[in-house]
PDB file of the backbone (N, CA, C, O) and the ligand in Angstrom, with CONECT records:
HET     ZN  A 101       1
ATOM      1  N   MET A   1       0.846  -1.190   0.000  1.00  0.00           N
ATOM      2  CA  MET A   1       0.000   0.000   0.000  1.00  0.00           C
ATOM      3  C   MET A   1       0.884   1.244   0.000  1.00  0.00           C
ATOM      4  O   MET A   1       1.831   1.352   0.780  1.00  0.00           O
ATOM      5  N   LYS A   2       0.567   2.151  -0.863  1.00  0.00           N
ATOM      6  CA  LYS A   2       1.306   3.394  -0.949  1.00  0.00           C
ATOM      7  C   LYS A   2       0.957   4.285   0.232  1.00  0.00           C
ATOM      8  O   LYS A   2      -0.180   4.275   0.703  1.00  0.00           O
ATOM      9  N   SER A   3       1.908   5.043   0.704  1.00  0.00           N
ATOM     10  CA  SER A   3       1.598   5.942   1.806  1.00  0.00           C
ATOM     11  C   SER A   3       1.373   7.357   1.274  1.00  0.00           C
ATOM     12  O   SER A   3       2.003   7.796   0.312  1.00  0.00           O
ATOM     13  N   TYR A   4       0.459   8.041   1.931  1.00  0.00           N
ATOM     14  CA  TYR A   4       0.137   9.405   1.536  1.00  0.00           C
ATOM     15  C   TYR A   4       0.339  10.305   2.739  1.00  0.00           C
ATOM     16  O   TYR A   4      -0.403  10.212   3.717  1.00  0.00           O
ATOM     17  N   PRO A   5       1.314  11.156   2.679  1.00  0.00           N
ATOM     18  CA  PRO A   5       1.671  11.956   3.856  1.00  0.00           C
ATOM     19  C   PRO A   5       0.550  12.833   4.377  1.00  0.00           C
ATOM     20  O   PRO A   5       0.524  13.129   5.571  1.00  0.00           O
ATOM     21  N   ASN A   6      -0.377  13.261   3.535  1.00  0.00           N
ATOM     22  CA  ASN A   6      -1.445  14.145   3.985  1.00  0.00           C
ATOM     23  C   ASN A   6      -2.693  13.392   4.422  1.00  0.00           C
ATOM     24  O   ASN A   6      -3.708  14.009   4.744  1.00  0.00           O
ATOM     25  N   THR A   7      -2.626  12.069   4.436  1.00  0.00           N
ATOM     26  CA  THR A   7      -3.799  11.285   4.760  1.00  0.00           C
ATOM     27  C   THR A   7      -3.641  10.659   6.138  1.00  0.00           C
ATOM     28  O   THR A   7      -2.708   9.895   6.383  1.00  0.00           O
ATOM     29  N   THR A   8      -4.569  10.996   7.037  1.00  0.00           N
ATOM     30  CA  THR A   8      -4.555  10.362   8.344  1.00  0.00           C
ATOM     31  C   THR A   8      -5.233   9.014   8.232  1.00  0.00           C
ATOM     32  O   THR A   8      -5.891   8.723   7.233  1.00  0.00           O
ATOM     33  N   LEU A   9      -5.073   8.180   9.266  1.00  0.00           N
ATOM     34  CA  LEU A   9      -5.611   6.822   9.208  1.00  0.00           C
ATOM     35  C   LEU A   9      -7.124   6.781   8.980  1.00  0.00           C
ATOM     36  O   LEU A   9      -7.569   6.030   8.112  1.00  0.00           O
ATOM     37  N   PRO A  10      -7.934   7.547   9.713  1.00  0.00           N
ATOM     38  CA  PRO A  10      -9.383   7.505   9.452  1.00  0.00           C
ATOM     39  C   PRO A  10      -9.720   7.839   8.005  1.00  0.00           C
ATOM     40  O   PRO A  10     -10.645   7.262   7.433  1.00  0.00           O
ATOM     41  N   CYS A  11      -8.983   8.756   7.418  1.00  0.00           N
ATOM     42  CA  CYS A  11      -9.233   9.128   6.031  1.00  0.00           C
ATOM     43  C   CYS A  11      -8.882   7.973   5.098  1.00  0.00           C
ATOM     44  O   CYS A  11      -9.594   7.713   4.129  1.00  0.00           O
ATOM     45  N   ALA A  12      -7.792   7.288   5.391  1.00  0.00           N
ATOM     46  CA  ALA A  12      -7.364   6.170   4.558  1.00  0.00           C
ATOM     47  C   ALA A  12      -8.359   5.027   4.630  1.00  0.00           C
ATOM     48  O   ALA A  12      -8.584   4.323   3.646  1.00  0.00           O
ATOM     49  N   VAL A  13      -8.961   4.844   5.818  1.00  0.00           N
ATOM     50  CA  VAL A  13      -9.884   3.720   6.011  1.00  0.00           C
ATOM     51  C   VAL A  13     -11.298   4.088   5.565  1.00  0.00           C
ATOM     52  O   VAL A  13     -11.926   3.344   4.812  1.00  0.00           O
ATOM     53  N   PHE A  14     -11.794   5.221   6.023  1.00  0.00           N
ATOM     54  CA  PHE A  14     -13.197   5.568   5.802  1.00  0.00           C
ATOM     55  C   PHE A  14     -13.416   6.624   4.729  1.00  0.00           C
ATOM     56  O   PHE A  14     -14.552   6.889   4.336  1.00  0.00           O
ATOM     57  N   GLY A  15     -12.354   7.212   4.265  1.00  0.00           N
ATOM     58  CA  GLY A  15     -12.495   8.324   3.341  1.00  0.00           C
ATOM     59  C   GLY A  15     -12.503   9.630   4.112  1.00  0.00           C
ATOM     60  O   GLY A  15     -12.619   9.641   5.338  1.00  0.00           O
ATOM     61  N   HIS A  16     -12.380  10.705   3.399  1.00  0.00           N
ATOM     62  CA  HIS A  16     -12.308  12.011   4.059  1.00  0.00           C
ATOM     63  C   HIS A  16     -13.665  12.439   4.579  1.00  0.00           C
ATOM     64  O   HIS A  16     -14.706  12.061   4.041  1.00  0.00           O
ATOM     65  N   ASN A  17     -13.634  13.229   5.630  1.00  0.00           N
ATOM     66  CA  ASN A  17     -14.852  13.774   6.214  1.00  0.00           C
ATOM     67  C   ASN A  17     -14.929  15.246   5.827  1.00  0.00           C
ATOM     68  O   ASN A  17     -14.450  16.122   6.546  1.00  0.00           O
ATOM     69  N   TYR A  18     -15.538  15.495   4.684  1.00  0.00           N
ATOM     70  CA  TYR A  18     -15.522  16.846   4.144  1.00  0.00           C
ATOM     71  C   TYR A  18     -16.530  17.753   4.817  1.00  0.00           C
ATOM     72  O   TYR A  18     -17.657  17.360   5.118  1.00  0.00           O
ATOM     73  N   ILE A  19     -16.094  18.966   5.041  1.00  0.00           N
ATOM     74  CA  ILE A  19     -17.012  20.011   5.472  1.00  0.00           C
ATOM     75  C   ILE A  19     -16.882  21.163   4.484  1.00  0.00           C
ATOM     76  O   ILE A  19     -15.809  21.412   3.935  1.00  0.00           O
ATOM     77  N   LYS A  20     -17.976  21.849   4.271  1.00  0.00           N
ATOM     78  CA  LYS A  20     -17.964  22.959   3.323  1.00  0.00           C
ATOM     79  C   LYS A  20     -17.238  24.138   3.946  1.00  0.00           C
ATOM     80  O   LYS A  20     -17.581  24.576   5.045  1.00  0.00           O
ATOM     81  N   THR A  21     -16.243  24.648   3.251  1.00  0.00           N
ATOM     82  CA  THR A  21     -15.509  25.785   3.797  1.00  0.00           C
ATOM     83  C   THR A  21     -15.810  27.067   3.050  1.00  0.00           C
ATOM     84  O   THR A  21     -15.640  28.162   3.587  1.00  0.00           O
ATOM     85  N   LYS A  22     -16.262  26.933   1.800  1.00  0.00           N
ATOM     86  CA  LYS A  22     -16.492  28.149   1.026  1.00  0.00           C
ATOM     87  C   LYS A  22     -17.494  27.870  -0.090  1.00  0.00           C
ATOM     88  O   LYS A  22     -17.405  26.842  -0.760  1.00  0.00           O
ATOM     89  N   SER A  23     -18.449  28.783  -0.294  1.00  0.00           N
ATOM     90  CA  SER A  23     -19.342  28.717  -1.439  1.00  0.00           C
ATOM     91  C   SER A  23     -18.939  29.813  -2.415  1.00  0.00           C
ATOM     92  O   SER A  23     -18.855  30.985  -2.050  1.00  0.00           O
ATOM     93  N   ASN A  24     -18.693  29.422  -3.646  1.00  0.00           N
ATOM     94  CA  ASN A  24     -18.304  30.413  -4.639  1.00  0.00           C
ATOM     95  C   ASN A  24     -19.514  30.891  -5.430  1.00  0.00           C
ATOM     96  O   ASN A  24     -20.536  30.209  -5.495  1.00  0.00           O
ATOM     97  N   LYS A  25     -19.389  32.051  -6.022  1.00  0.00           N
ATOM     98  CA  LYS A  25     -20.510  32.634  -6.760  1.00  0.00           C
ATOM     99  C   LYS A  25     -20.872  31.833  -8.001  1.00  0.00           C
ATOM    100  O   LYS A  25     -21.999  31.921  -8.488  1.00  0.00           O
ATOM    101  N   ASP A  26     -19.919  31.047  -8.524  1.00  0.00           N
ATOM    102  CA  ASP A  26     -20.202  30.257  -9.716  1.00  0.00           C
ATOM    103  C   ASP A  26     -20.745  28.864  -9.368  1.00  0.00           C
ATOM    104  O   ASP A  26     -20.600  27.925 -10.150  1.00  0.00           O
ATOM    105  N   HIS A  27     -21.373  28.739  -8.189  1.00  0.00           N
ATOM    106  CA  HIS A  27     -22.002  27.495  -7.741  1.00  0.00           C
ATOM    107  C   HIS A  27     -21.003  26.366  -7.516  1.00  0.00           C
ATOM    108  O   HIS A  27     -21.392  25.199  -7.487  1.00  0.00           O
ATOM    109  N   THR A  28     -19.752  26.686  -7.360  1.00  0.00           N
ATOM    110  CA  THR A  28     -18.792  25.669  -6.971  1.00  0.00           C
ATOM    111  C   THR A  28     -18.543  25.803  -5.471  1.00  0.00           C
ATOM    112  O   THR A  28     -18.774  26.862  -4.887  1.00  0.00           O
ATOM    113  N   LEU A  29     -18.079  24.738  -4.863  1.00  0.00           N
ATOM    114  CA  LEU A  29     -17.843  24.738  -3.430  1.00  0.00           C
ATOM    115  C   LEU A  29     -16.393  24.382  -3.150  1.00  0.00           C
ATOM    116  O   LEU A  29     -15.751  23.662  -3.915  1.00  0.00           O
ATOM    117  N   GLU A  30     -15.901  24.890  -2.060  1.00  0.00           N
ATOM    118  CA  GLU A  30     -14.607  24.444  -1.576  1.00  0.00           C
ATOM    119  C   GLU A  30     -14.871  23.622  -0.328  1.00  0.00           C
ATOM    120  O   GLU A  30     -15.501  24.099   0.616  1.00  0.00           O
ATOM    121  N   LEU A  31     -14.391  22.392  -0.324  1.00  0.00           N
ATOM    122  CA  LEU A  31     -14.592  21.498   0.809  1.00  0.00           C
ATOM    123  C   LEU A  31     -13.243  21.144   1.405  1.00  0.00           C
ATOM    124  O   LEU A  31     -12.254  21.021   0.682  1.00  0.00           O
ATOM    125  N   SER A  32     -13.198  20.982   2.696  1.00  0.00           N
ATOM    126  CA  SER A  32     -11.962  20.509   3.297  1.00  0.00           C
ATOM    127  C   SER A  32     -12.280  19.400   4.288  1.00  0.00           C
ATOM    128  O   SER A  32     -13.351  19.368   4.895  1.00  0.00           O
ATOM    129  N   CYS A  33     -11.328  18.499   4.435  1.00  0.00           N
ATOM    130  CA  CYS A  33     -11.489  17.373   5.350  1.00  0.00           C
ATOM    131  C   CYS A  33     -11.121  17.842   6.750  1.00  0.00           C
ATOM    132  O   CYS A  33     -10.054  18.423   6.950  1.00  0.00           O
ATOM    133  N   ASN A  34     -12.000  17.592   7.723  1.00  0.00           N
ATOM    134  CA  ASN A  34     -11.689  18.068   9.071  1.00  0.00           C
ATOM    135  C   ASN A  34     -10.763  17.124   9.824  1.00  0.00           C
ATOM    136  O   ASN A  34     -10.446  17.368  10.988  1.00  0.00           O
ATOM    137  N   HIS A  35     -10.325  16.053   9.176  1.00  0.00           N
ATOM    138  CA  HIS A  35      -9.314  15.193   9.797  1.00  0.00           C
ATOM    139  C   HIS A  35      -7.915  15.551   9.324  1.00  0.00           C
ATOM    140  O   HIS A  35      -7.017  15.798  10.129  1.00  0.00           O
ATOM    141  N   CYS A  36      -7.741  15.578   7.995  1.00  0.00           N
ATOM    142  CA  CYS A  36      -6.391  15.770   7.480  1.00  0.00           C
ATOM    143  C   CYS A  36      -6.207  17.123   6.809  1.00  0.00           C
ATOM    144  O   CYS A  36      -5.081  17.504   6.491  1.00  0.00           O
ATOM    145  N   GLY A  37      -7.297  17.854   6.590  1.00  0.00           N
ATOM    146  CA  GLY A  37      -7.180  19.195   6.054  1.00  0.00           C
ATOM    147  C   GLY A  37      -7.057  19.291   4.549  1.00  0.00           C
ATOM    148  O   GLY A  37      -6.820  20.378   4.023  1.00  0.00           O
ATOM    149  N   ILE A  38      -7.214  18.161   3.828  1.00  0.00           N
ATOM    150  CA  ILE A  38      -7.139  18.209   2.379  1.00  0.00           C
ATOM    151  C   ILE A  38      -8.272  19.076   1.843  1.00  0.00           C
ATOM    152  O   ILE A  38      -9.395  19.017   2.345  1.00  0.00           O
ATOM    153  N   VAL A  39      -7.981  19.867   0.841  1.00  0.00           N
ATOM    154  CA  VAL A  39      -8.970  20.773   0.274  1.00  0.00           C
ATOM    155  C   VAL A  39      -9.297  20.338  -1.143  1.00  0.00           C
ATOM    156  O   VAL A  39      -8.398  20.095  -1.948  1.00  0.00           O
ATOM    157  N   VAL A  40     -10.583  20.242  -1.447  1.00  0.00           N
ATOM    158  CA  VAL A  40     -11.007  19.925  -2.806  1.00  0.00           C
ATOM    159  C   VAL A  40     -12.053  20.940  -3.230  1.00  0.00           C
ATOM    160  O   VAL A  40     -12.706  21.575  -2.401  1.00  0.00           O
ATOM    161  N   ASN A  41     -12.195  21.073  -4.523  1.00  0.00           N
ATOM    162  CA  ASN A  41     -13.218  21.955  -5.064  1.00  0.00           C
ATOM    163  C   ASN A  41     -14.197  21.127  -5.871  1.00  0.00           C
ATOM    164  O   ASN A  41     -13.831  20.099  -6.439  1.00  0.00           O
ATOM    165  N   THR A  42     -15.449  21.577  -5.921  1.00  0.00           N
ATOM    166  CA  THR A  42     -16.419  20.922  -6.777  1.00  0.00           C
ATOM    167  C   THR A  42     -16.715  21.832  -7.958  1.00  0.00           C
ATOM    168  O   THR A  42     -16.555  23.050  -7.875  1.00  0.00           O
ATOM    169  N   ASP A  43     -17.150  21.222  -9.063  1.00  0.00           N
ATOM    170  CA  ASP A  43     -17.594  22.048 -10.179  1.00  0.00           C
ATOM    171  C   ASP A  43     -19.073  22.372  -9.984  1.00  0.00           C
ATOM    172  O   ASP A  43     -19.655  22.005  -8.963  1.00  0.00           O
ATOM    173  N   ALA A  44     -19.675  23.041 -10.931  1.00  0.00           N
ATOM    174  CA  ALA A  44     -21.062  23.482 -10.788  1.00  0.00           C
ATOM    175  C   ALA A  44     -22.039  22.318 -10.669  1.00  0.00           C
ATOM    176  O   ALA A  44     -23.140  22.491 -10.145  1.00  0.00           O
ATOM    177  N   LYS A  45     -21.659  21.149 -11.140  1.00  0.00           N
ATOM    178  CA  LYS A  45     -22.530  19.975 -11.058  1.00  0.00           C
ATOM    179  C   LYS A  45     -22.294  19.162  -9.792  1.00  0.00           C
ATOM    180  O   LYS A  45     -22.940  18.132  -9.599  1.00  0.00           O
ATOM    181  N   GLY A  46     -21.397  19.593  -8.939  1.00  0.00           N
ATOM    182  CA  GLY A  46     -21.119  18.879  -7.701  1.00  0.00           C
ATOM    183  C   GLY A  46     -20.047  17.813  -7.839  1.00  0.00           C
ATOM    184  O   GLY A  46     -19.836  17.029  -6.913  1.00  0.00           O
ATOM    185  N   ASN A  47     -19.363  17.768  -8.981  1.00  0.00           N
ATOM    186  CA  ASN A  47     -18.286  16.800  -9.152  1.00  0.00           C
ATOM    187  C   ASN A  47     -16.998  17.347  -8.559  1.00  0.00           C
ATOM    188  O   ASN A  47     -16.722  18.545  -8.617  1.00  0.00           O
ATOM    189  N   PHE A  48     -16.226  16.447  -7.995  1.00  0.00           N
ATOM    190  CA  PHE A  48     -14.969  16.864  -7.404  1.00  0.00           C
ATOM    191  C   PHE A  48     -13.937  17.187  -8.476  1.00  0.00           C
ATOM    192  O   PHE A  48     -13.839  16.516  -9.504  1.00  0.00           O
ATOM    193  N   GLU A  49     -13.184  18.222  -8.202  1.00  0.00           N
ATOM    194  CA  GLU A  49     -12.050  18.580  -9.049  1.00  0.00           C
ATOM    195  C   GLU A  49     -10.811  18.595  -8.179  1.00  0.00           C
ATOM    196  O   GLU A  49     -10.890  18.841  -6.975  1.00  0.00           O
ATOM    197  N   ASN A  50      -9.690  18.337  -8.778  1.00  0.00           N
ATOM    198  CA  ASN A  50      -8.392  18.449  -8.097  1.00  0.00           C
ATOM    199  C   ASN A  50      -8.299  17.593  -6.845  1.00  0.00           C
ATOM    200  O   ASN A  50      -7.613  17.969  -5.894  1.00  0.00           O
ATOM    201  N   ILE A  51      -8.965  16.469  -6.825  1.00  0.00           N
ATOM    202  CA  ILE A  51      -8.905  15.635  -5.645  1.00  0.00           C
ATOM    203  C   ILE A  51      -7.636  14.800  -5.686  1.00  0.00           C
ATOM    204  O   ILE A  51      -7.242  14.300  -6.739  1.00  0.00           O
ATOM    205  N   SER A  52      -7.006  14.657  -4.539  1.00  0.00           N
ATOM    206  CA  SER A  52      -5.802  13.852  -4.498  1.00  0.00           C
ATOM    207  C   SER A  52      -6.054  12.596  -3.677  1.00  0.00           C
ATOM    208  O   SER A  52      -5.149  12.062  -3.035  1.00  0.00           O
ATOM    209  N   SER A  53      -7.299  12.133  -3.711  1.00  0.00           N
ATOM    210  CA  SER A  53      -7.651  10.917  -2.997  1.00  0.00           C
ATOM    211  C   SER A  53      -6.886   9.729  -3.562  1.00  0.00           C
ATOM    212  O   SER A  53      -6.755   9.586  -4.777  1.00  0.00           O
ATOM    213  N   PRO A  54      -6.379   8.878  -2.671  1.00  0.00           N
ATOM    214  CA  PRO A  54      -5.568   7.757  -3.148  1.00  0.00           C
ATOM    215  C   PRO A  54      -6.356   6.739  -3.953  1.00  0.00           C
ATOM    216  O   PRO A  54      -5.779   6.023  -4.771  1.00  0.00           O
ATOM    217  N   LYS A  55      -7.641   6.662  -3.743  1.00  0.00           N
ATOM    218  CA  LYS A  55      -8.402   5.626  -4.425  1.00  0.00           C
ATOM    219  C   LYS A  55      -9.592   6.231  -5.162  1.00  0.00           C
ATOM    220  O   LYS A  55     -10.357   7.017  -4.603  1.00  0.00           O
ATOM    221  N   LEU A  56      -9.724   5.854  -6.403  1.00  0.00           N
ATOM    222  CA  LEU A  56     -10.775   6.408  -7.233  1.00  0.00           C
ATOM    223  C   LEU A  56     -12.152   6.041  -6.720  1.00  0.00           C
ATOM    224  O   LEU A  56     -13.067   6.862  -6.782  1.00  0.00           O
ATOM    225  N   HIS A  57     -12.328   4.805  -6.203  1.00  0.00           N
ATOM    226  CA  HIS A  57     -13.668   4.409  -5.744  1.00  0.00           C
ATOM    227  C   HIS A  57     -14.087   5.198  -4.518  1.00  0.00           C
ATOM    228  O   HIS A  57     -15.277   5.447  -4.322  1.00  0.00           O
ATOM    229  N   ILE A  58     -13.137   5.595  -3.693  1.00  0.00           N
ATOM    230  CA  ILE A  58     -13.472   6.433  -2.538  1.00  0.00           C
ATOM    231  C   ILE A  58     -13.989   7.776  -3.031  1.00  0.00           C
ATOM    232  O   ILE A  58     -14.959   8.317  -2.499  1.00  0.00           O
ATOM    233  N   LYS A  59     -13.335   8.298  -4.043  1.00  0.00           N
ATOM    234  CA  LYS A  59     -13.761   9.566  -4.626  1.00  0.00           C
ATOM    235  C   LYS A  59     -15.204   9.470  -5.122  1.00  0.00           C
ATOM    236  O   LYS A  59     -16.014  10.370  -4.902  1.00  0.00           O
ATOM    237  N   THR A  60     -15.504   8.365  -5.794  1.00  0.00           N
ATOM    238  CA  THR A  60     -16.848   8.169  -6.329  1.00  0.00           C
ATOM    239  C   THR A  60     -17.869   8.056  -5.202  1.00  0.00           C
ATOM    240  O   THR A  60     -18.948   8.643  -5.277  1.00  0.00           O
ATOM    241  N   VAL A  61     -17.528   7.298  -4.155  1.00  0.00           N
ATOM    242  CA  VAL A  61     -18.447   7.113  -3.030  1.00  0.00           C
ATOM    243  C   VAL A  61     -18.683   8.431  -2.312  1.00  0.00           C
ATOM    244  O   VAL A  61     -19.816   8.761  -1.963  1.00  0.00           O
ATOM    245  N   ILE A  62     -17.618   9.180  -2.093  1.00  0.00           N
ATOM    246  CA  ILE A  62     -17.757  10.469  -1.417  1.00  0.00           C
ATOM    247  C   ILE A  62     -18.657  11.384  -2.224  1.00  0.00           C
ATOM    248  O   ILE A  62     -19.492  12.096  -1.665  1.00  0.00           O
ATOM    249  N   ARG A  63     -18.491  11.366  -3.529  1.00  0.00           N
ATOM    250  CA  ARG A  63     -19.315  12.217  -4.379  1.00  0.00           C
ATOM    251  C   ARG A  63     -20.779  11.807  -4.283  1.00  0.00           C
ATOM    252  O   ARG A  63     -21.667  12.654  -4.198  1.00  0.00           O
ATOM    253  N   GLU A  64     -21.021  10.491  -4.298  1.00  0.00           N
ATOM    254  CA  GLU A  64     -22.401  10.023  -4.201  1.00  0.00           C
ATOM    255  C   GLU A  64     -23.016  10.395  -2.857  1.00  0.00           C
ATOM    256  O   GLU A  64     -24.173  10.811  -2.789  1.00  0.00           O
ATOM    257  N   LEU A  65     -22.235  10.244  -1.791  1.00  0.00           N
ATOM    258  CA  LEU A  65     -22.731  10.616  -0.466  1.00  0.00           C
ATOM    259  C   LEU A  65     -23.035  12.111  -0.398  1.00  0.00           C
ATOM    260  O   LEU A  65     -24.036  12.533   0.180  1.00  0.00           O
ATOM    261  N   TYR A  66     -22.158  12.893  -0.995  1.00  0.00           N
ATOM    262  CA  TYR A  66     -22.354  14.334  -0.991  1.00  0.00           C
ATOM    263  C   TYR A  66     -23.623  14.702  -1.751  1.00  0.00           C
ATOM    264  O   TYR A  66     -24.402  15.539  -1.297  1.00  0.00           O
ATOM    265  N   LEU A  67     -23.829  14.078  -2.906  1.00  0.00           N
ATOM    266  CA  LEU A  67     -25.021  14.371  -3.705  1.00  0.00           C
ATOM    267  C   LEU A  67     -26.286  13.919  -2.972  1.00  0.00           C
ATOM    268  O   LEU A  67     -27.326  14.575  -3.045  1.00  0.00           O
ATOM    269  N   LEU A  68     -26.183  12.793  -2.266  1.00  0.00           N
ATOM    270  CA  LEU A  68     -27.300  12.280  -1.480  1.00  0.00           C
ATOM    271  C   LEU A  68     -27.654  13.268  -0.370  1.00  0.00           C
ATOM    272  O   LEU A  68     -28.824  13.560  -0.123  1.00  0.00           O
ATOM    273  N   LYS A  69     -26.620  13.769   0.285  1.00  0.00           N
ATOM    274  CA  LYS A  69     -26.822  14.738   1.356  1.00  0.00           C
ATOM    275  C   LYS A  69     -27.473  16.002   0.799  1.00  0.00           C
ATOM    276  O   LYS A  69     -28.358  16.590   1.421  1.00  0.00           O
ATOM    277  N   LEU A  70     -27.017  16.404  -0.380  1.00  0.00           N
ATOM    278  CA  LEU A  70     -27.555  17.584  -1.033  1.00  0.00           C
ATOM    279  C   LEU A  70     -29.043  17.393  -1.322  1.00  0.00           C
ATOM    280  O   LEU A  70     -29.841  18.307  -1.119  1.00  0.00           O
ATOM    281  N   GLN A  71     -29.409  16.211  -1.792  1.00  0.00           N
ATOM    282  CA  GLN A  71     -30.816  15.918  -2.083  1.00  0.00           C
ATOM    283  C   GLN A  71     -31.641  15.955  -0.802  1.00  0.00           C
ATOM    284  O   GLN A  71     -32.770  16.444  -0.803  1.00  0.00           O
ATOM    285  N   THR A  72     -31.079  15.437   0.297  1.00  0.00           N
ATOM    286  CA  THR A  72     -31.772  15.438   1.576  1.00  0.00           C
ATOM    287  C   THR A  72     -32.026  16.863   2.047  1.00  0.00           C
ATOM    288  O   THR A  72     -33.110  17.185   2.531  1.00  0.00           O
ATOM    289  N   VAL A  73     -31.026  17.703   1.901  1.00  0.00           N
ATOM    290  CA  VAL A  73     -31.169  19.087   2.313  1.00  0.00           C
ATOM    291  C   VAL A  73     -32.234  19.779   1.471  1.00  0.00           C
ATOM    292  O   VAL A  73     -33.058  20.529   1.993  1.00  0.00           O
ATOM    293  N   LYS A  74     -32.211  19.521   0.160  1.00  0.00           N
ATOM    294  CA  LYS A  74     -33.220  20.117  -0.722  1.00  0.00           C
ATOM    295  C   LYS A  74     -34.618  19.630  -0.365  1.00  0.00           C
ATOM    296  O   LYS A  74     -35.574  20.406  -0.392  1.00  0.00           O
ATOM    297  N   ALA A  75     -34.740  18.344  -0.030  1.00  0.00           N
ATOM    298  CA  ALA A  75     -36.052  17.792   0.337  1.00  0.00           C
ATOM    299  C   ALA A  75     -36.562  18.438   1.613  1.00  0.00           C
ATOM    300  O   ALA A  75     -37.751  18.732   1.735  1.00  0.00           O
ATOM    301  N   LYS A  76     -35.663  18.660   2.564  1.00  0.00           N
ATOM    302  CA  LYS A  76     -36.058  19.296   3.825  1.00  0.00           C
ATOM    303  C   LYS A  76     -36.516  20.731   3.589  1.00  0.00           C
ATOM    304  O   LYS A  76     -37.475  21.205   4.197  1.00  0.00           O
ATOM    305  N   LEU A  77     -35.806  21.405   2.694  1.00  0.00           N
ATOM    306  CA  LEU A  77     -36.134  22.798   2.426  1.00  0.00           C
ATOM    307  C   LEU A  77     -37.473  22.940   1.733  1.00  0.00           C
ATOM    308  O   LEU A  77     -38.199  23.903   1.978  1.00  0.00           O
ATOM    309  N   SER A  78     -37.816  21.981   0.859  1.00  0.00           N
ATOM    310  CA  SER A  78     -39.045  22.094   0.083  1.00  0.00           C
ATOM    311  C   SER A  78     -40.260  21.570   0.841  1.00  0.00           C
ATOM    312  O   SER A  78     -41.387  21.787   0.396  1.00  0.00           O
ATOM    313  N   SER A  79     -40.068  20.884   1.978  1.00  0.00           N
ATOM    314  CA  SER A  79     -41.224  20.347   2.705  1.00  0.00           C
ATOM    315  C   SER A  79     -41.746  21.354   3.720  1.00  0.00           C
ATOM    316  O   SER A  79     -42.716  21.075   4.424  1.00  0.00           O
TER     317      SER A  79
HETATM  318 ZN    ZN A 101      -9.071  13.479   5.212  1.00  0.00          ZN2+
END
């Protein structure tokens, strides 16, 4: 297994725990992991850009979870 200096153990095992740090005017978001501090940006469709995640499937899962969370928030707002 390759080692990643910016990845703490929980991040390596469970994936990053992203929190939103910035909303941009062009509907992109800046997210950072509150464990290891990695910063990623999303595009206008919510896809991750510039992610340095060690595993592609983790990136995909995180994106799906994020989109799911987004849908939940939208559902709460519209009810
Ligand atoms: Zn992390």
